KOLPA-515808 format. One record per residue (C-alpha): x, y, z. Coordinates in steps of 0.25 Angstrom, whole numbers, plus 5000, padded with zeros to 4 digits. Last residue first. Layout:
% KOLPA-515808
XYZ ...
% end
This chain:
% KOLPA-515808
494349944974 494050074967 493750194976 492450264973 492250324986 493450304995 493050265009 493550355021 494950325026 495150275040 495750375050 497250375051 498150255054 499250265064 500550175063 501750175072 503050095071 503250065056 504650025052 505650095044 507050065038 507750155028 509150135022 510150215014 511550165013 512150195000 511950074991 510749974992 509750074998 508850015008 507450065012 506549995022 505050025026 504149955037 502749945040 502150025028 500650025027 499649995038 498349935032 499149845024 500549815028 501849865022 503349835023 504149925013 505549885008 506449964999 507649934991 508850014986 509850044974 509449924965 507949934968 507149854977 505749884982 505149794992 503749784999 503549705011 502149655015 501549645029 500249585032 499849625046 499849565060 499249645072 499649755082 498749865080 499449985074 499750115082 501150075085 501749965076 502349855084 501249745082 501349735067 501349575067 501749535053 501149455041 502049435029 502349475015 503649495008 504249564996 503049634990 503849704979 503949854975 504649884962 506049914958 506549774960 505749644959 506949564952 506049514940 505649654936 504149664932 503749754943 504849854939 504249874925 502849884929 503049994939 502949964954 502349854963 502749704964 501949594971 502949484977 502149444989 500649494988 500149634992 498649674993 499049774989 499749864979 501149914981 502050034981 501550094967 502350224964 503050174952 501750124947 501150264946 500050304955 500650434959 500950464945 499550444941 499050534952 499950644947 499350634933 497950644939 498250784943 497250864951 496850784964 498250724967 498850854961 498250924973 499350854982 500450944976 501750884981 502650984987 503450884996 503650794984 502850664985 503250514986 502250424980 501750284985 500650204978 499950094984 498950004975 497749954983 496849954970 496050064975 497350144975 498250174987 499150304986 500250344996 500750484993 502050535000 502550665007 503850655014 504150645029 505350725034 506550645036 507150555048 508550525046 509650505035 508650475024 508950395012 507550335013 506750405024 505650455016 505350315011 504650285024 503550385020 503150515026 501950605024 500950525016 499850575007 498850465005 498150444992 496950344990 496550284977 495450254967 494450364971 495450454977 495650494992 496750584996 497350555010 498250645018 499350645027 499550495029 500850495038 502150425038 503050445050 504550415049 505550395060 507050375059 508150305066 509550335060 510550275052 511950295047 512850215038 514350255038 515150345029 515250445041 514950565033 514150495022 513250435031 512550315024 511050305027 510150225036 508750255040 508050195052 506650155057 505350215062 504050225055 502750295059 501550285051 500350385050 498950385046 498350525047 497650525033 497250385030 497850295020 498050175029 499050105019 498549975012 497150045011 495849975013 496449885024 496049735024 495349675036 495649525038 494549425037 494649325048 494649185042 496249185040 496349215055 495649085058 494349085065 494349025079 493848885084 493748865099 492348805099 491848795084 491848635082 491448595096 490348705097 489848665083 489748515086 488948545099 487948635092 487748545080 488548565068 488148575053 489148555042 488548425038 487148395042 487048275052 486848365064 485648435058 484948305054 485148245068 484548365075 483348355066 483148205069 483248235084 482148335083 481248245075 481248135086 481747995081 480747885082 480147905068 481547905062 481747755067 480547715059 481047785046 482347725048 481747585048 480947615036 482147655028 482947535032 481747445027 481747515014 483247505013 483147355015 482047335005 482847414994 484047324997 483247204995 482647254982 484047284977 484647144979 484347084966 
% end
């Protein structure tokens, strides 16, 4: 059998290796052992592999806003654009340049949501024939990142927000749900019956999503941002709102399918107010 010969050869080789090891300095043995371990680089290798390398954009954590809209008293947005209407006297389409300022007048903190009292909203200019006085609105963001929008009468009693639970319930109705973030393409928002429609009409729909450079907005540091477009289509009209987290509304368009009535606005200036304090007891 060949097994004894193989064992003898191995024994001889092991003895020779031991003799050679006695003549190698211990420091050289330690360096060789470290260099042979997988995943460990010596100084020259580390310098060669890391020189000129940069972290990818995907590896850098991106800050996420606490609120989609900056719901802080004193925040304001300035929009410019045009309104178009059918002039009954000339029987021709007429249009004019318009400016609209939207301002957060007051912020009301609740444990589960935040209410912002707005002065002015792009929808104020629908069916207008020029600039209009800003109307009061309520913009509500819940702890679940739901955004509700409610138009208010000029004589609205804000004390009801603290005294009447039924009033709050109506403000948070599905019909008033604008969207819930984070947004994904194809998401729908509104009452249950409309959301189930196959034609995606009579509810808000996330129609497009892309990254845009926002360098032309005064007061806003020029950078790229995630932009989503919400559409609301009915038989008589359609509305498109372009939004971005941490800023709010970037553009607004309204178009009536019959009698001419169009609104087209773009954000040209943005000034956030002071940061909001933390909300105690708020649910994530």
